[in-house]
N, C-alpha and C positions, 0 to 999 in steps of 0.2 A: 235699356239705359242699366249702367252697372250702379247701384245706390252706393252712397260714400261710404266711407269707412268708417265702420262700428267701433266706438274706444270702449275700453275697460267697462266703463258707467254707464253704458247702453246695455249690454248684456248680462254682467254679472249681477247677484244678488246686491240688495242695499248694502251701503259701506258697513253699517255695524252687523252685518252677517257675514261679509267677507272679508278674507285677511288684506292687509295692505300690500301695496307690489312694491317692490322696489324702482328704480326708475330702468334698471336694465330690463327685469321682468315684464314693466309696462311695453317697453319698446319691442320685446318679442311678442308680445300679445296683439299690440297696435299694430305693428308694422311686419311683423313675420308670419305670425298664425293669420291674421286678419280675421278674425272671430268676429260675426254677424253678417260679413260683406255676401254679395253675391258670387257666386261660384261661375266659369264660362261652362258653356256647353260642347260636348266634340261634335263636330261635325260629321254627317250621315255619312257611311263609307270609309273613311280616312283612316282605323286601325285596320281594315281590309287592305287597303294599298299598301299601307308601310310594311304588312306582313309577306304580302307579294311582293314587294320591293326588296326584302331581305331576303327571301326563300329563293328570286330568280338570282340574285347575285351571289347565294353561294351553293344552290344545287350542283353543281357540277364540281367542285372542292370536296364536298360532304360525300359524294358518290364516290369519289376516290378512297375514301376513309374505310379501313378492313372493321371498324367497329361499329355496332349496332347505332352508337347516338356519339356526336361530335359536341363536347362539352365545353363551353366557354364562359366565366365569370368574371369575376371585374380584375381579379390580381392579373389574371393569365390575359386578359384583353389589353391590357394597360401596360403590363409588361413586353408582350408582342409588338406592340407600338413604341415603346421605347427602346427595345435592343432585342432581334430574333435570338444573338447567339446566347444572350441572359438564359432565354426558356431554354433552349437546347441544352444550355451546362447544367439547368435545375432538371431538368428530366433525368442527367445523365450521372447526376451526383449520387454516389453511394451512401452519403451519411445525410438521410430525409428527416434525419429528427434533430437538427440543430438546435442547439439550445435557444430558449427566446433571448430577442434582444431586450434590455431594460426597459426600454419605451413602451414596447409592445407590451410585455408583461405589464405596466402600469393601466396603457389603454384597456388590456382584457378587465381586468380588475377593477377599473373606474367606470365600464361600460356594464358589469355584473351590478354593481352597487348602486349606479341609477337606476336600474330595474327595481331593486331588492327595496331603494329607499320609496319607489312609487308603489309597489305592493305589500308593502309593509309601513306604513307612516309611525312618524313618531317617535324614534330614535334617534341619537345623535351619529353625525355622520361618520364620526369612528367607530362606531359600533356597527354600522351597515359596511364599512369597508373591513372589518373583520370578519365579519358572516360571507361576504362574498368570497373572502379570501380562502375561509376551509371549504366553503362549497368548491370553489374550484379545486382545490387540492384533491377532492374527495372524488370529482368529476374528471377533470383533466391531468391526465398522466406528465403530458407535457410541463405543464404549469405547476404541476405538484414537483418535478425533478429540480424547476428552477427553484423556486418557493426554497427547497429545503435546500439548495446550494449557496443560498446566501447567509450571511454570518447577522449576528444579530441586529448591528449596528444597520445593516446593509438592508434588513427587513424592515427594521424602522423607517430606513429613507423611505422604502417603499412604500411604506404604510401612508407616511404624511403626504407622499406626492399623490398618492389615489386619494386619499381624504381632501386635498386640494382640488381634485378635477372634480369631484362629487359638488362638493359646497360650490363651485363655479357653477355648475348645473342648477344647483337648488336655488343661487340666488338670482338666474340669470333667466329660468323660465318660472312662467304661473304653476299652478299645483295644476297636473294633468286632471280634467273632471272624466269623468266617465262615460258623458254621454259623447265625449269624444270617439268612443271608442278605442282608446290608445292600446298599445302593442309594443314590446321591445324585443328585438332580434328575430324580426319575421322573416323567414325565407321564401324566396318567391322563384318561381321556375316559369318558363314558357318555352314550348317547342314550335319551330318553324321548321316543318320539314324533318330532314335528320338532326338538324342544329337545336340545339337545349342550351337556352340561356339562364344563367342562375345569378340571384343576388340576395344576400344576407342584409337587413334593414336595419339600422339601428331603431330608429324610431317611427312608427306610423299612425296618423290619424285619419281617423273618416275610413269609411267603406264605398264601394260602388254604387252608384245612384242607377233607379230604370230610366230615368228620363234624362241619363245620358250628360248629367251635371258632372265634373272635374271637381269632387269633392275630396278625395284622399290627401294627405300630405305627407312627404317621406322627408326624412333627414338623417344622415351622417354622422355622427358625433366626432370630432376630431378632438384628440385633447393638444395638438400641437398648433398653431398659425395655420393659415389659409396658403393655398399653391394656387399657380395657374391651372394646373390638372383636375380642382376639384372639381371645379362646375362641369366638367365631362363625364367627372363620376355621377356625380349629382343626374347627369342627362341619362346615364347607362342605367340606373336604377326606375328612372323613369320610364325608359323605354321598355323594361323587362315586364315592370308593373303595367303597362298598358297592354300588351300582348297578351300577359295573362287575365287581366280584368276586362277586355273589351275596352275601356277607357280610360284616357290619360287620368295621370293626377293633379291635381291642381294647381300643388307647389312641390319642388324636390329642390334640396338645398344640400350643402355641408355646412355645417355650424362648429366654431371653434371656441371651444372651454376657456381656453387659453385667451384667446382676445374678445370673447364675449360677440363675436359678429357671424353673419353669414356671408355666404357668396351672393356676388354681387345683385344677379339677377334670378331670381327662384321661382317666377313665373312659368310654367311650361307652357309650350307652343308647338306647331307643328315643325316650324323651321328647327328648334333643336333636336325634335324626335328624329326628323329626317339625316339632321346629321351624325345623333349617334348610330342608328342604324347601316349609313357609312364606315363610319368605325368599326362595327361589327363586321359589316362584309369583306373589310380590308383585313383586319384581323386573322379570320377565317380564312382567308386563302391563303394569306401571309403562313399560320399556322399549318394548315396541312400540306403544303409545298415543303417548310422544314423539317417537320416532325415523321413525313412521309420518305422523305430521303430524297425528295426532285432536284434540291438543290441543298448549296451550302448556305448556313444562316448571316445574313449582313450584320456586322459589327457596329454598333453606334454606341459612342460615350455618353456619358452625362452623371448627375447623379445617383442614379439608379446603380452606379458601377459597384457602389459602395456594400451592396446586397446580392452579388456576382459571387458564385463559385471560383471565376477564373478573372477575379477581380487583379490579383497579384501577375498576371502572365498574360492576359489578353492584350495585344498591341493598342487598341483604342482606348484604354482604361483610362480614367480618370483621377485613379486612386494613387496616392503619390507610394511610390515603394519604399 
């Protein structure tokens, strides 16, 4: 029997020893992290069945792939399901070092600042942001080029937007405790035959348990609002983590810093992992056919057209001329 949900008061030190929570922090602690509640236990043999299903569904396709490994990450997976033509166009684009989109630059800086605020506590949000932008300029040539191209007023705008995103995290999440084994930007990879699945997860809490308890928590932090695609993205992260660790995570979600909310149902179930596996199988087979030259890519219009190299000329483009 699952124990009743614990509240912050049940598992934190006494009030005089613990920081006060904002209402949103308390909701995140109680409803999303659910600290102190029992975790489900993975069914014996489930992960092996899941892996066998993916292998059976992709073996024929990846066998025709000329390279030793067929690599599939989140962006490529969902770009394929959006529009095969966009994926083919991006592969053929000469300019692969396109300038960062302003919202992407803010997102990169905000994610880094959130990490720095956790590892070096005590400074003001604006200080964390300045540290992060300097570090990114030193380590990421594309980011540095973008930052240096901005006028002082534009840099100021970006700084304030990033401070806002960082402050949203700090006022919406409880301080991460060391015993939660927190880490940021964790790269996870899983190999199924010739297929390699890869994910980079913004925030991970917990570690796999030898008793099969689903103890890990995965979270992708978005600076904008939630959309219908985000639940599937969270499930893909859960799938890669499941195959890598042999145990599904307890929860996987996308959290909107703009809204202070998360995707509707973060609990990871067998049904959701099977659905994520089927998406991987479908995208892998489509990609091998298109990129291998077996057929022409299908063109599908949508919001993704805004980011396609052929947006101005594609007959299915939704971008206004």
